[in-house]
MARRO-232405 format. One record per residue (C-alpha): residue in three letters; x, y, z. Coordinates in steps of 0.25 Angstrom, whole numbers, padded with zeros to 4 digits, always signed. Layout:
<nodes>
ALAXYZ ...
</nodes>
This chain:
<nodes>
MET+0017-0022+0052 PHE+0027-0013+0045 GLY+0036-0018+0032 ALA+0034-0023+0022 GLY+0019-0027+0013 THR+0012-0033+0001 GLY+0000-0032-0003 THR-0013-0026-0012 VAL-0017-0013-0014 THR-0032-0016-0012 GLU-0035+0001-0011 PHE-0032+0013-0018 GLU-0039+0025-0019 GLU-0031+0034-0032 HIS-0038+0048-0028 ARG-0032+0047-0013 GLY-0019+0038-0016 THR-0021+0030-0005 GLY-0025+0013-0005 VAL-0023+0000+0004 ILE-0016-0013+0003 SER-0020-0023+0007 GLY-0008-0032+0013 ALA-0004-0044+0012 ASP-0004-0045+0026 GLY-0018-0042+0026 ILE-0017-0028+0033 ASP-0021-0017+0023 TYR-0013-0005+0020 ALA-0016+0009+0016 PHE-0007+0018+0006 HIS-0006+0030-0001 CYS-0002+0030-0015 THR+0013+0038-0014 GLU+0017+0025-0007 ILE+0017+0018-0020 ALA+0031+0017-0021 ASP+0031+0017-0038 GLY+0026+0031-0038 ARG+0014+0027-0042 ARG+0003+0031-0036 ILE-0010+0023-0040 ILE-0009+0008-0035 ALA-0019-0002-0040 ILE-0027-0009-0032 GLY-0024-0023-0032 THR-0009-0021-0034 LYS-0001-0029-0024 VAL+0010-0023-0017 ARG+0022-0022-0007 PHE+0023-0010+0003 GLU+0028-0005+0018 VAL+0019-0004+0028 VAL+0020+0008+0037 ALA+0014+0016+0048 GLY+0004+0023+0043 ILE-0005+0035+0049 GLY-0012+0030+0062 GLY-0005+0019+0065 ARG-0008+0010+0050 THR-0002+0004+0042 GLU+0002+0009+0029 ALA+0008+0005+0014 ARG+0021+0011+0011 SER+0030+0011-0002 ILE+0021+0001-0011 TYR+0027-0006-0021 ARG+0019-0015-0030 ASP+0021-0029-0029 GLU+0025-0034-0042 THR+0031-0048-0038 
</nodes>
């Protein structure tokens, strides 16, 4: 699946800047803190988010353009 997604941050390692979003579609998407759209480099576990699903390294799907879901 490529395009828009929604989900919840389930893992975040601040010292590495990497995390995982569990998508509403049941797929886990890796991300790097530089993809957090508001410029912050930290995001709390449990945060609801909207994101773009893109092809990543090794053919895995990843999350990009991550926005906190305020709805």
